[in-house]
C-alpha positions in Angstrom: -32.0 -13.9 -5.9 -31.8 -11.8 -2.8 -28.6 -11.6 -0.8 -28.5 -13.0 2.8 -27.5 -10.5 5.5 -24.1 -11.9 5.6 -23.7 -11.6 1.8 -25.0 -8.1 2.0 -22.5 -7.2 4.7 -19.6 -8.6 2.6 -20.8 -6.7 -0.5 -21.2 -3.4 1.5 -17.8 -3.8 3.0 -16.2 -4.3 -0.4 -18.1 -1.3 -1.8 -16.8 0.8 1.1 -13.2 -0.4 0.4 -13.6 0.3 -3.4 -14.7 3.9 -2.6 -11.9 4.3 0.0 -9.3 3.2 -2.6 -10.5 5.8 -5.1 -10.7 8.6 -2.5 -7.3 7.8 -0.9 -5.6 7.5 -4.3 -7.1 10.9 -5.3 -6.8 12.9 -2.1 -4.1 11.1 -0.1 -4.6 9.5 3.3 -4.2 12.8 5.1 -6.4 14.8 2.7 -9.3 12.4 2.7 -12.0 12.8 5.4 -14.5 10.3 6.6 -17.1 12.5 5.0 -15.3 12.2 1.7 -15.2 8.4 2.0 -18.8 8.1 2.9 -19.9 10.4 0.1 -17.9 8.4 -2.4 -19.5 5.2 -1.2 -23.0 6.8 -1.2 -23.5 6.1 2.5 -23.6 8.0 5.8 -20.4 8.4 7.9 -22.1 6.4 10.6 -22.3 3.4 8.3 -18.6 3.5 7.7 -18.0 3.1 11.4 -20.1 0.0 11.5 -17.5 -1.6 9.3 -14.3 0.2 10.2 -13.2 1.7 13.5 -11.4 4.6 11.8 -10.1 6.0 8.6 -6.7 4.5 9.5 -8.4 1.1 9.8 -9.7 1.4 6.3 -6.2 2.2 5.0 -4.8 -0.8 6.9 -7.5 -3.1 5.6 -7.1 -1.9 2.0 -3.4 -2.5 2.1 -3.5 -5.8 4.0 -6.2 -7.4 1.9 -5.6 -5.9 -1.5 -1.9 -5.3 -1.4 0.9 -7.7 -1.9 0.9 -9.5 1.4 -1.8 -12.0 0.6 0.0 -13.0 -2.6 3.4 -13.0 -0.8 2.0 -15.3 1.9 0.7 -17.7 -0.8 3.9 -17.6 -2.8 6.1 -18.0 0.3 4.1 -21.0 1.5 4.5 -22.6 -1.9 8.2 -22.2 -2.0 9.6 -24.8 0.3 10.8 -26.5 -2.8 14.3 -27.0 -4.1 14.4 -24.3 -6.7 17.3 -21.9 -6.3 16.7 -19.0 -4.0 17.6 -16.4 -6.7 14.9 -17.9 -8.9 12.3 -17.8 -6.1 13.2 -14.2 -5.2 13.0 -13.1 -8.8 9.6 -14.6 -9.1 8.4 -13.0 -5.9 9.7 -9.6 -6.8 8.4 -9.7 -10.3 4.9 -10.5 -8.9 5.3 -7.5 -6.5 6.3 -5.3 -9.4 3.4 -6.5 -11.5 1.0 -5.8 -8.6 2.4 -2.3 -8.3 2.2 -1.7 -12.1 -1.3 -2.9 -12.3 -2.6 -1.1 -9.3 -1.4 2.5 -9.4 -4.2 3.5 -7.1 -3.1 1.0 -4.5 0.5 2.2 -4.8 -0.6 5.8 -4.4 -2.4 4.8 -1.2 0.6 3.0 0.1 3.0 5.9 -0.4 0.4 8.4 0.9 -0.1 6.3 4.0 3.6 6.0 4.5 3.9 9.8 4.4 0.9 10.1 6.8 2.5 7.7 9.2 -0.6 5.6 9.1 -0.2 2.2 10.8 1.7 0.5 8.0 4.7 -0.6 10.0 3.2 -4.0 10.8 2.3 -4.6 7.1 5.7 -3.6 5.8 7.4 -5.6 8.5 5.5 -8.7 7.8 6.4 -8.6 4.1 10.0 -8.0 4.9 9.9 -10.7 7.6 8.5 -13.3 5.1 11.3 -12.6 2.7 13.9 -12.3 5.4 12.9 -15.7 6.8 13.2 -17.2 3.4 16.7 -15.8 3.0 17.7 -17.0 6.5 16.5 -20.5 5.6 18.6 -20.4 2.5 21.7 -19.1 4.3 21.2 -21.9 6.9 21.0 -24.5 4.1 24.3 -23.2 2.7 22.8 -21.9 -0.5 23.4 -18.3 0.1 26.3 -16.6 1.8 25.8 -15.2 5.3 24.4 -11.7 5.3 21.9 -9.4 7.0 18.7 -10.9 5.7 16.5 -8.1 7.1 18.5 -5.5 5.3 18.5 -7.5 2.1 14.7 -8.0 2.3 14.2 -4.2 2.9 16.5 -3.4 0.0 14.7 -5.7 -2.4 11.2 -4.4 -1.7 12.2 -0.8 -1.5 14.1 -0.8 -4.7 11.3 -2.3 -6.7 8.7 -0.1 -5.1 10.6 3.2 -5.5 11.5 2.4 -9.1 7.9 1.6 -9.9 6.7 4.7 -8.2 9.1 6.8 -10.2 7.9 5.2 -13.4 11.2 3.4 -13.9 10.7 -0.3 -14.0 13.6 -2.3 -12.7 15.3 -5.5 -14.0 14.4 -7.7 -11.0 16.6 -10.6 -12.0 19.5 -8.1 -12.3 18.7 -6.7 -8.8 18.7 -10.2 -7.3 21.9 -11.1 -9.1 23.5 -7.9 -7.8 22.6 -8.8 -4.2 23.2 -12.5 -4.5 25.9 -13.1 -7.2 26.5 -16.6 -8.3 29.7 -17.9 -6.9 32.0 -19.1 -9.5 
């Protein structure tokens, strides 16, 4: 069955992102050119610009759509329950760690984009804000001691990401327990 124009456009966009992921993972964000991206996708550079305004827009799209944020948003929305904060945080961070472990190419793009100073700040900030807001809610509810929730969120994500990047998986439950010890 033939694809509609809309289906064709979605398919082509995904094809371009697949190629971009391979090229960025291989050459880095700074090292990849629009010509490289187009060649890997088997299209002309002009066609890339019909779907993305720039190379940086491709990086941002890759990371925002295929990175951890969509999953974090889902998990965060689902966790307005009464489970302990440490249990929820452990689950979120283990999911983040699994994503990183299972998508080395995506992780390579993330770290490459961070070095290239690509527009990642809003993606990173959103992830940290989602976790920070969760922590703030749990502090307000009296479950967690008062603390700098922004720094805690940054510490959690950075520790998992850096350890995974170095090939040294981390005990996520231990990390959460370290930052949020049970009062006894």
